[in-house]
KELUMKE-344758 format. One line per field, with one value per residue (C-alpha): x, y, z; residue number from 1; residue in one letter. Coordinates in pm, 1 decimal. Layout:
KELUMKE-344758
x = [X/...]
y = [Y/...]
z = [Z/...]
n = [NUM/...]
res = [a/...]
//
This chain:
KELUMKE-344758
x = [-887.8/-1174.9/-1421.2/-1188.6/-1176.6/-1554.2/-1514.1/-1620.5/-1318.0/-1432.5/-1093.3/-735.8/-544.5/-260.8/-225.3/-123.4/34.1/357.7/485.7/432.5/697.2/444.7/182.7/126.5/209.9/-161.0/-490.3/-849.6/-1081.7/-1459.0/-1696.2/-1852.7/-1786.3/-1724.8/-1361.6/-1117.2/-744.6/-516.2/-137.2/151.9/331.4/633.3/430.5/212.7/511.4/780.7/606.4/494.6/131.9/182.5/353.4/79.9/-184.9/18.5/40.8/-332.7/-419.8/-248.2/-474.1/-780.0/-681.7/-705.3/-1072.4/-1145.8/-1332.2/-1301.6/-937.0/-859.5/-1161.5/-1068.7/-712.3/-830.0/-1075.0/-796.8/-583.5/-869.8/-914.0/-540.9/-534.0/-825.1/-655.9/-338.9/-520.9/-735.6/-441.3/-215.2/-468.7/-503.2/-128.0/-36.9/-309.0/-186.6/174.1/67.2/-108.0/194.6/413.4/149.6/-28.9/-406.5/-460.5/-405.2/-524.6/-179.9/98.3/345.8/164.1/234.8/561.0/372.7/114.4/379.8/576.3/260.5/152.9/489.4/524.2/176.6/199.3/519.6/352.8/44.7/271.0/444.0/107.6/-29.6/282.4/271.9/-92.1/-17.5/276.6/50.4/-214.2/49.5/160.1/-203.8/-225.1/93.6/-50.1/-362.0/-155.7/96.1/-174.6/-379.3/-167.8/173.6/337.8/689.4/825.8/594.2/684.9/1057.3/1024.8/834.1/1090.8/1374.6/1208.3/1130.6/1498.0/1608.9/1371.7/1473.1/1724.6/1608.5/1739.9/1642.3/1663.9/1691.5/1745.8/1449.7/1427.9/1406.2/1126.1/928.4/953.8/953.1/829.5/467.9/555.2/726.9/1086.4/1170.3/1325.4/1005.1/795.9/1020.0/1018.6/638.0/639.9/869.6/628.8/322.3/211.2/25.7/-316.6/-378.1/-601.9/-972.0/-970.3/-666.6/-734.6/-516.9/-227.0/-316.3/-197.3/31.6/-258.1/-490.3]
y = [243.4/60.0/335.2/598.9/398.5/339.1/-30.4/-268.1/-476.5/-802.9/-927.5/-1018.1/-1342.7/-1483.5/-1725.1/-2064.4/-2186.2/-2377.5/-2164.0/-1790.5/-1634.1/-1487.1/-1377.7/-1004.3/-860.0/-820.3/-867.5/-771.6/-1067.0/-1045.5/-832.6/-493.6/-301.1/-607.9/-713.3/-934.8/-854.7/-1147.2/-1114.5/-1316.6/-1517.6/-1287.5/-977.7/-1159.0/-1286.6/-1033.4/-695.0/-503.5/-407.3/-52.8/-180.9/-438.4/-166.5/49.0/-233.6/-304.7/65.7/85.3/-191.8/-16.8/299.9/109.2/33.0/385.0/580.7/276.0/348.5/-15.1/-45.4/275.7/153.2/-182.9/-9.5/207.5/-100.8/-259.7/58.3/74.6/-290.6/-232.2/82.2/-110.3/-355.2/-85.4/146.2/-130.8/-220.2/141.4/208.9/-108.4/-51.6/303.2/182.6/-87.6/163.8/395.4/120.7/35.0/-263.7/-297.1/-365.0/-606.2/-908.0/-953.4/-1145.4/-864.6/-643.0/-875.8/-699.8/-368.3/-523.2/-674.7/-348.9/-151.6/-394.4/-389.9/-11.8/68.5/-199.4/-36.7/305.0/162.7/-7.0/321.3/491.8/205.5/193.8/570.8/552.6/264.0/451.7/752.9/537.2/368.8/710.5/791.1/467.6/565.1/908.0/756.2/520.5/790.9/1030.3/776.9/470.8/533.4/809.2/809.2/585.3/301.0/340.3/341.1/30.5/-152.4/-52.4/-177.6/-515.5/-535.6/-468.1/-734.2/-982.4/-891.8/-609.9/-355.0/-37.3/255.5/504.9/325.1/514.8/709.0/501.4/185.6/329.1/441.4/106.1/-152.2/-22.6/-42.0/103.4/432.6/413.4/402.3/747.8/892.1/734.6/873.9/1221.8/1222.4/1094.1/1376.2/1633.0/1505.2/1553.9/1248.5/1311.7/1197.5/890.1/959.8/865.7/1080.8/1448.7/1710.6/1850.0/2143.1/2483.3/2702.4/2930.8/2661.2]
z = [1634.3/1475.4/1556.0/1409.8/1086.9/1082.5/1170.6/1446.2/1546.5/1704.3/1826.3/1738.1/1681.3/1470.8/1180.0/1321.9/998.2/952.4/662.4/713.2/488.1/243.2/498.0/553.0/894.0/960.6/782.7/852.9/798.6/777.9/573.0/597.3/916.2/1137.4/1111.7/1298.3/1310.5/1227.0/1265.0/1135.4/1401.7/1375.2/1461.3/1717.3/1914.3/1830.8/1841.5/2148.1/2191.4/2066.3/1752.8/1690.1/1709.3/1469.5/1215.9/1238.3/1218.4/880.7/752.7/893.2/707.1/378.7/452.6/573.4/303.9/72.5/-12.4/-95.9/-326.3/-508.0/-561.7/-695.8/-929.3/-1066.0/-1135.2/-1330.4/-1535.6/-1606.3/-1717.2/-1953.9/-2083.8/-2163.1/-2393.0/-2552.2/-2607.4/-2736.9/-3003.2/-3115.5/-3118.6/-3302.9/-3561.1/-3620.8/-3652.8/-3900.1/-4123.1/-4114.7/-4264.5/-4525.4/-4368.6/-4377.9/-4007.6/-3720.8/-3921.8/-4078.7/-3903.7/-3969.3/-3719.6/-3425.5/-3321.4/-3305.6/-3073.5/-2845.8/-2822.0/-2749.3/-2478.1/-2303.0/-2325.9/-2198.2/-1927.5/-1799.6/-1790.1/-1617.5/-1362.4/-1283.1/-1229.2/-1019.2/-800.3/-749.2/-636.2/-398.9/-246.6/-193.2/-26.4/189.6/311.3/391.3/590.4/770.5/845.3/1002.6/1219.7/1311.1/1427.0/1623.7/1705.3/1849.9/1651.7/1503.0/1779.7/1679.4/1311.3/1389.1/1606.7/1329.7/1067.2/1286.0/1327.3/955.0/881.8/1128.2/964.9/607.5/538.8/282.4/120.4/339.4/51.2/-287.6/-617.7/-756.6/-1077.9/-869.2/-657.5/-963.9/-1142.1/-863.9/-528.6/-418.6/-78.8/1.2/113.8/483.4/449.2/298.7/573.2/846.7/689.6/698.5/1056.5/1166.0/1021.8/1207.7/1567.3/1704.8/1854.9/2215.3/2261.0/2297.6/2668.2/2747.7/2833.9/2661.2/2869.0/3089.9/2971.3/3176.8/3266.9/3405.8]
n = [1/2/3/4/5/6/7/8/9/10/11/12/13/14/15/16/17/18/19/20/21/22/23/24/25/26/27/28/29/30/31/32/33/34/35/36/37/38/39/40/41/42/43/44/45/46/47/48/49/50/51/52/53/54/55/56/57/58/59/60/61/62/63/64/65/66/67/68/69/70/71/72/73/74/75/76/77/78/79/80/81/82/83/84/85/86/87/88/89/90/91/92/93/94/95/96/97/98/99/100/101/102/103/104/105/106/107/108/109/110/111/112/113/114/115/116/117/118/119/120/121/122/123/124/125/126/127/128/129/130/131/132/133/134/135/136/137/138/139/140/141/142/143/144/145/146/147/148/149/150/151/152/153/154/155/156/157/158/159/160/161/162/163/164/165/166/167/168/169/170/171/172/173/174/175/176/177/178/179/180/181/182/183/184/185/186/187/188/189/190/191/192/193/194/195/196/197/198/199/200/201/202/203/204/205/206/207/208]
res = [x/x/x/x/x/x/x/x/x/x/x/x/x/x/x/x/x/x/x/x/x/x/x/x/x/x/x/x/x/x/x/x/x/x/x/x/x/x/x/x/x/x/x/x/x/x/x/x/x/x/x/x/x/x/x/x/x/x/x/x/x/x/x/x/x/x/x/x/x/x/x/x/x/x/x/x/x/x/x/x/x/x/x/x/x/x/x/x/x/x/x/x/x/x/x/x/x/x/x/x/x/x/x/x/x/x/x/x/x/x/x/x/x/x/x/x/x/x/x/x/x/x/x/x/x/x/x/x/x/x/x/x/x/x/x/x/x/x/x/x/x/x/x/x/x/x/x/x/x/x/x/x/x/x/x/x/x/x/x/x/x/x/x/x/x/x/x/x/x/x/x/x/x/x/x/x/x/x/x/x/x/x/x/x/x/x/x/x/x/x/x/x/x/x/x/x/x/x/x/x/x/x/x/x/x/x/x/x]
//
């Protein structure tokens, strides 16, 4: 899996911490190409090997082709755009009502409204990009690390650990969700055909 993602995986272990509620299922520690997979205790002890590889493969996909760096860069650009745009919008609104500019106290409500409005729009864009990248990570893991069965097993264990809405309303997804819904992930999984492992020969045809 590491080679497919352009990484050198040096090993795997788990976080031996007392409180693990906020830890991700897995994380890749290290720098550059050399990485070490670290699991939460729940995944380390409660998931089968195939499921553990699937979870780690999703993290590797985020480092493949610098997907994580590109997403973080976009978030920085969006944050800067919110402040820049809020200043321009509030200044324009102030001039419309006859104020000289942002130096006057009366313009403060315009600035607050602009900040909140643009921040909401930036959040929608950022969440949409993250959901797209999460689906790409799923696709990588589905094709190379277990297929739909591994995804379904992981979703079942996630639900047992903390029940979630399998298919929440669209407005809720747009505003609040950084990850695609379980339904969307399963639909993608059903449309893909996993590739055989590199050391496994393809099945013989009927004519061979």
